[in-house]
C-alpha positions as CSV (number, residue, x, y, z in Angstrom):
1,M,-5.7,2.0,4.1
2,K,-4.3,5.2,4.5
3,Y,-5.3,8.3,2.3
4,R,-3.5,11.5,1.1
5,K,-4.9,14.5,-0.5
6,L,-4.5,14.8,-4.4
7,G,-2.6,17.8,-4.6
8,N,-4.5,21.0,-3.4
9,T,-7.8,19.3,-4.2
10,N,-10.3,17.7,-1.8
11,I,-9.9,14.2,-3.1
12,D,-8.5,11.6,-0.8
13,V,-6.6,8.9,-2.7
14,S,-5.3,5.6,-1.1
15,V,-1.5,5.7,-0.5
16,I,-1.8,2.4,-2.5
17,C,-3.0,2.8,-6.2
18,L,-4.0,-0.2,-8.3
19,G,-1.8,-0.3,-11.5
20,T,-3.5,-2.0,-14.3
21,M,-1.2,-2.3,-17.5
22,T,-0.9,-6.2,-17.4
23,W,-4.7,-6.5,-17.9
24,G,-5.3,-7.8,-21.7
25,E,-2.0,-9.2,-21.9
26,Q,-0.8,-10.9,-18.8
27,N,-4.3,-10.9,-17.2
28,T,-7.7,-11.8,-18.5
29,E,-10.8,-9.5,-18.2
30,A,-12.1,-11.8,-15.1
31,E,-8.7,-11.6,-13.5
32,G,-8.8,-7.8,-13.6
33,W,-12.3,-7.6,-12.4
34,E,-11.1,-10.0,-9.4
35,Q,-8.2,-7.6,-8.7
36,M,-10.6,-4.4,-8.6
37,D,-13.2,-6.1,-6.5
38,Y,-10.4,-7.3,-4.1
39,A,-8.4,-3.8,-4.0
40,L,-11.6,-1.7,-3.4
41,D,-12.6,-4.0,-0.6
42,R,-9.3,-3.5,1.0
43,G,-9.7,0.2,0.8
44,V,-7.9,1.0,-2.6
45,N,-10.0,3.6,-4.2
46,F,-7.5,4.9,-6.7
47,F,-6.8,3.0,-10.1
48,D,-4.3,3.9,-12.7
49,T,-4.5,3.1,-16.4
50,A,-3.6,4.7,-20.0
51,E,-4.8,4.4,-23.5
52,L,-1.5,2.7,-24.2
53,Y,-2.1,-0.2,-22.0
54,S,-1.9,-3.3,-21.9
55,T,1.7,-3.5,-22.2
56,P,4.1,-4.2,-24.0
57,A,2.2,-1.8,-26.4
58,R,0.7,-3.6,-29.5
59,A,-2.1,-2.9,-31.8
60,E,-3.8,-6.1,-31.1
61,T,-4.1,-5.0,-27.2
62,Y,-4.5,-1.3,-27.5
63,G,-6.9,0.1,-25.1
64,S,-7.7,-3.4,-23.7
65,T,-6.9,-2.2,-20.1
66,E,-9.4,0.6,-20.2
67,K,-12.1,-1.6,-21.8
68,I,-11.9,-3.9,-18.8
69,I,-12.1,-1.4,-16.3
70,G,-15.2,0.1,-18.2
71,S,-16.9,-3.3,-18.2
72,W,-16.3,-3.6,-14.5
73,L,-17.7,-0.1,-13.9
74,A,-20.7,-0.9,-16.0
75,S,-21.3,-4.2,-14.1
76,R,-20.6,-2.9,-10.5
77,K,-22.3,0.5,-11.0
78,N,-19.9,2.1,-8.5
79,R,-18.1,4.8,-10.4
80,E,-18.5,7.2,-7.4
81,K,-16.3,4.9,-5.3
82,V,-13.1,4.9,-7.3
83,I,-10.6,7.7,-8.6
84,I,-9.6,6.8,-12.0
85,A,-6.4,8.2,-13.7
86,S,-5.6,7.6,-17.5
87,K,-2.9,9.1,-19.8
88,I,-2.5,10.0,-23.5
89,A,0.3,8.3,-25.2
90,G,3.3,10.3,-26.6
91,P,5.1,9.7,-29.9
92,G,7.5,7.1,-30.3
93,P,8.3,4.0,-32.5
94,Y,6.0,1.8,-30.1
95,T,3.0,3.9,-30.4
96,K,2.5,4.4,-34.2
97,H,-0.5,1.8,-34.1
98,I,-2.2,4.6,-32.0
99,R,-1.3,7.7,-33.9
100,D,1.8,8.5,-36.1
101,A,2.9,11.8,-34.8
102,K,5.7,13.3,-33.8
103,V,4.0,15.8,-31.4
104,Y,1.1,16.0,-29.3
105,S,-1.7,18.1,-31.2
106,R,-5.0,19.5,-30.4
107,E,-6.6,16.8,-32.3
108,S,-4.6,14.1,-30.8
109,I,-5.5,15.2,-27.2
110,R,-9.0,15.5,-27.9
111,A,-9.3,12.1,-29.8
112,A,-7.4,10.5,-26.9
113,V,-9.5,12.0,-24.0
114,E,-12.8,11.0,-26.0
115,G,-11.3,7.4,-26.8
116,S,-10.6,6.8,-23.1
117,L,-13.9,8.2,-21.7
118,K,-15.7,5.8,-24.1
119,R,-13.6,2.6,-23.4
120,L,-13.8,3.4,-19.6
121,Q,-17.5,3.8,-20.0
122,T,-17.4,7.0,-17.8
123,D,-18.6,10.5,-18.3
124,Y,-15.5,12.0,-16.6
125,I,-11.7,11.0,-15.8
126,D,-10.5,12.1,-12.4
127,L,-6.9,12.5,-13.2
128,Y,-5.5,12.8,-16.7
129,Y,-1.9,12.7,-17.5
130,I,0.5,13.6,-20.4
131,H,2.0,10.0,-20.4
132,W,5.9,11.4,-21.3
133,P,7.3,14.6,-23.1
134,E,7.5,14.6,-26.9
135,R,11.1,16.4,-26.5
136,W,14.1,14.7,-26.4
137,T,14.7,14.1,-22.7
138,N,14.2,11.5,-20.0
139,F,13.7,8.4,-22.2
140,F,13.3,4.9,-20.6
141,G,16.5,3.1,-20.3
142,R,18.9,6.0,-20.9
143,R,20.8,8.2,-18.4
144,G,21.5,11.9,-18.8
145,Y,20.2,14.6,-21.0
146,E,21.4,15.0,-24.6
147,H,20.0,18.2,-26.2
148,Q,18.8,18.0,-29.7
149,E,17.4,21.0,-31.7
150,G,14.2,21.3,-33.5
151,W,11.4,20.9,-30.8
152,E,8.9,23.7,-30.6
153,D,7.3,24.3,-27.1
154,N,3.6,23.7,-27.2
155,F,3.3,23.4,-23.4
156,K,0.6,26.3,-23.5
157,M,-1.4,24.4,-26.0
158,R,-1.7,21.1,-24.1
159,L,-2.8,23.0,-21.1
160,E,-5.4,24.9,-23.1
161,V,-6.9,21.9,-24.7
162,L,-7.0,19.9,-21.4
163,G,-8.5,22.9,-20.0
164,E,-11.4,22.6,-22.4
165,F,-12.3,19.2,-20.9
166,V,-11.9,20.4,-17.3
167,E,-14.5,23.1,-18.2
168,Q,-16.8,20.5,-19.7
169,G,-16.4,18.3,-16.8
170,K,-14.8,15.4,-18.6
171,I,-11.4,15.9,-16.7
172,R,-11.3,16.7,-13.2
173,Y,-7.8,17.2,-12.8
174,I,-4.4,16.8,-14.8
175,G,-1.1,15.3,-14.1
176,I,2.4,14.8,-16.0
177,S,4.5,11.9,-16.2
178,N,8.0,10.9,-16.9
179,E,8.8,14.5,-16.6
180,T,12.0,16.5,-15.6
181,P,12.3,19.3,-13.1
182,W,12.6,21.8,-16.0
183,G,9.3,20.5,-17.7
184,A,7.5,20.3,-14.3
185,L,8.4,23.9,-13.5
186,N,7.6,25.1,-17.2
187,Y,3.9,23.7,-16.8
188,L,3.6,25.4,-13.4
189,R,4.9,28.8,-14.7
190,I,2.5,28.5,-17.8
191,A,-0.4,27.5,-15.9
192,E,0.2,30.3,-13.4
193,Q,0.8,33.1,-16.3
194,F,-2.3,32.3,-18.4
195,D,-4.8,31.0,-15.7
196,L,-4.6,27.5,-17.2
197,P,-5.2,24.2,-15.1
198,R,-2.3,23.4,-12.7
199,F,-1.2,19.7,-12.7
200,M,-1.7,18.1,-9.3
201,A,0.5,15.1,-9.6
202,I,3.6,13.8,-11.5
203,Q,3.8,10.0,-12.2
204,N,7.7,8.9,-12.6
205,P,9.4,5.6,-12.0
206,Y,10.6,5.3,-8.3
207,N,12.1,2.5,-6.2
208,L,15.0,1.3,-4.4
209,L,16.8,0.9,-7.6
210,N,16.0,4.2,-9.2
211,R,15.8,7.2,-6.7
212,S,16.4,9.9,-9.3
213,Y,13.4,11.4,-8.4
214,E,14.7,12.7,-5.3
215,I,17.1,14.9,-7.2
216,G,15.0,17.9,-8.1
217,L,11.6,16.8,-8.6
218,A,11.0,15.7,-4.9
219,E,11.5,19.3,-3.9
220,I,9.0,20.4,-6.3
221,S,6.4,17.9,-5.3
222,V,6.5,19.2,-1.6
223,R,6.8,22.9,-2.4
224,E,4.4,22.9,-5.1
225,N,1.9,20.4,-3.6
226,C,1.9,18.0,-6.6
227,G,2.9,14.9,-5.1
228,L,4.6,11.6,-6.8
229,M,2.7,8.8,-7.9
230,A,5.5,6.4,-8.0
231,Y,5.2,3.4,-10.6
232,S,7.5,0.4,-10.8
233,P,7.9,0.3,-7.1
234,V,9.1,-3.2,-7.3
235,A,11.0,-2.5,-10.3
236,C,9.2,-4.6,-12.7
237,G,9.2,-7.5,-10.2
238,R,13.2,-7.4,-9.7
239,L,12.5,-6.3,-6.2
240,T,10.6,-9.4,-5.3
241,D,11.8,-12.6,-3.7
242,K,11.2,-14.9,-6.5
243,Y,14.1,-14.0,-8.7
244,I,16.5,-14.5,-5.7
245,D,14.8,-17.6,-4.1
246,G,14.5,-19.2,-7.7
247,T,10.7,-19.4,-7.7
248,D,10.4,-17.4,-10.9
249,T,8.9,-18.8,-13.9
250,S,8.9,-18.2,-17.7
251,E,5.8,-16.1,-17.4
252,C,7.4,-13.7,-14.8
253,R,7.7,-10.1,-16.3
254,L,11.6,-10.0,-16.6
255,N,11.5,-13.4,-18.1
256,K,8.7,-13.1,-20.4
257,F,9.6,-9.6,-22.0
258,K,13.5,-9.8,-22.3
259,H,13.6,-6.4,-23.7
260,Y,12.8,-4.9,-20.2
261,Q,16.5,-4.2,-19.3
262,R,16.3,-1.3,-16.9
263,Y,16.8,-3.6,-13.9
264,N,19.0,-6.3,-15.2
265,S,22.5,-4.9,-14.9
266,D,25.0,-6.4,-12.5
267,N,24.6,-3.5,-10.1
268,N,20.8,-3.9,-10.0
269,L,21.4,-7.4,-9.1
270,L,24.1,-6.6,-6.3
271,A,22.0,-3.9,-4.7
272,T,18.7,-6.2,-4.9
273,K,20.5,-9.1,-3.1
274,Q,21.5,-6.5,-0.3
275,Y,17.9,-5.2,0.1
276,Y,16.6,-8.9,0.2
277,E,18.8,-9.5,3.2
278,I,17.4,-6.4,5.0
279,A,13.8,-7.6,4.1
280,K,14.5,-11.3,5.3
281,A,16.1,-9.9,8.8
282,A,12.9,-7.8,9.1
283,D,10.7,-10.6,8.6
284,L,9.4,-9.1,5.4
285,S,9.1,-10.2,1.8
286,L,11.2,-8.1,-0.6
287,A,8.2,-6.7,-2.3
288,Q,6.9,-5.4,1.1
289,L,10.3,-3.8,2.0
290,A,10.5,-1.9,-1.3
291,C,6.8,-0.8,-1.3
292,A,6.8,0.2,2.3
293,W,9.9,2.2,1.8
294,V,8.1,4.1,-1.0
295,N,5.0,4.6,0.8
296,Q,6.8,6.5,3.8
297,Q,8.3,9.2,1.5
298,Q,7.2,12.7,2.2
299,F,6.8,13.7,-1.4
300,L,4.5,10.7,-2.3
301,T,0.8,10.9,-2.8
302,S,0.2,7.3,-4.0
303,N,2.3,4.2,-4.8
304,I,1.1,2.5,-8.2
305,I,1.3,-1.3,-7.4
306,G,0.7,-3.9,-10.0
307,A,0.2,-7.7,-9.8
308,T,-0.6,-10.7,-12.1
309,N,-2.3,-12.7,-9.2
310,L,-4.3,-11.9,-5.9
311,T,-1.2,-13.5,-3.9
312,Q,1.1,-10.7,-5.3
313,L,-1.7,-8.0,-4.9
314,K,-2.3,-9.0,-1.1
315,E,1.3,-8.7,-0.6
316,N,1.7,-5.2,-1.9
317,I,-1.4,-4.0,-0.6
318,D,-0.3,-5.0,2.9
319,S,2.8,-2.9,2.5
320,A,0.5,0.0,3.6
321,G,0.6,-1.3,7.1
322,V,4.4,-1.7,7.2
323,V,6.4,1.0,8.9
324,L,10.1,0.6,8.5
325,D,12.1,1.9,11.5
326,A,14.8,4.2,11.5
327,D,17.4,1.2,11.7
328,I,16.1,-0.3,8.4
329,I,16.1,3.2,6.9
330,K,19.7,3.7,7.6
331,K,20.6,0.2,6.3
332,I,18.8,1.0,2.9
333,N,20.5,4.4,2.8
334,A,23.9,2.6,3.2
335,I,23.2,0.5,0.3
336,H,22.3,3.4,-1.8
337,E,25.4,5.1,-1.0
338,L,27.5,2.2,-2.3
339,V,25.4,1.4,-5.5
340,P,23.4,4.5,-6.3
341,N,20.5,4.4,-8.7
342,P,21.8,1.4,-10.7
343,A,18.6,1.4,-12.8
344,N,18.6,3.7,-15.8
């Protein structure tokens, strides 16, 4: 396993991060434990979760993933061996079962942190994210920016409240997720101006079908030393062999949850088939090609992989040992030129 520094801290995180959002929905507690045992044995020391999980977000499964991680930590008594990241859920129609609010507030942030600590059965969270902006921007499945009035800037308040938890030792470092370049720079400016905690990572989608992070945010990651934690490296499973070779089942994510449409357009399918041909020519699975390509990016800190079984988990973790040569990278970029960012 390879490791990289978390921002400007002394923490070394594995280049592969174990994503956990299926635990409690598509995976049982026992399967979650099995995945954590296997990942840790393979050198993966970084686990990512959120109060929202499992997904899709439902009142019946709210917090289930954190509870599974918490029960595993209590059983294995190995808290010091893993770096744990979690997130506060933002406002939205599918989070009203968590809190029915249009903005982040001091009270909601405090409640979210304390709730996650309890479910995780830990005294501290290593990295804590704002899961998505409350302002009207960068929504899932929508391209471009549509300005709307009425949002009041509360960046400073969020950093102040999170700073209280940092001072108490309940959060070690903070991060942002699903943010834009403007949002990232605003957080950095306010943190410096008022001597508040500085974020150490940005968790955004990044894969062969969605390279929008490269436009603006990649430079911020490198110059400001706050690397990308890439989620959806295999595009909700679209960038895997099964949807092309016909081995997918009704339980596969894109088949089971039909509302996940980001990776289902004709251009997504067109590009995916071409990436598949590159993978086969290199004697790789499509998932390994997709993950290895993410792993090699200069602005990346860690690649958040997810799996519903150990076969998939092994395949994704093995990508840490795959190095794509210049010829493969050239072919990937040629497809990107023809079908740029088909996912929205």
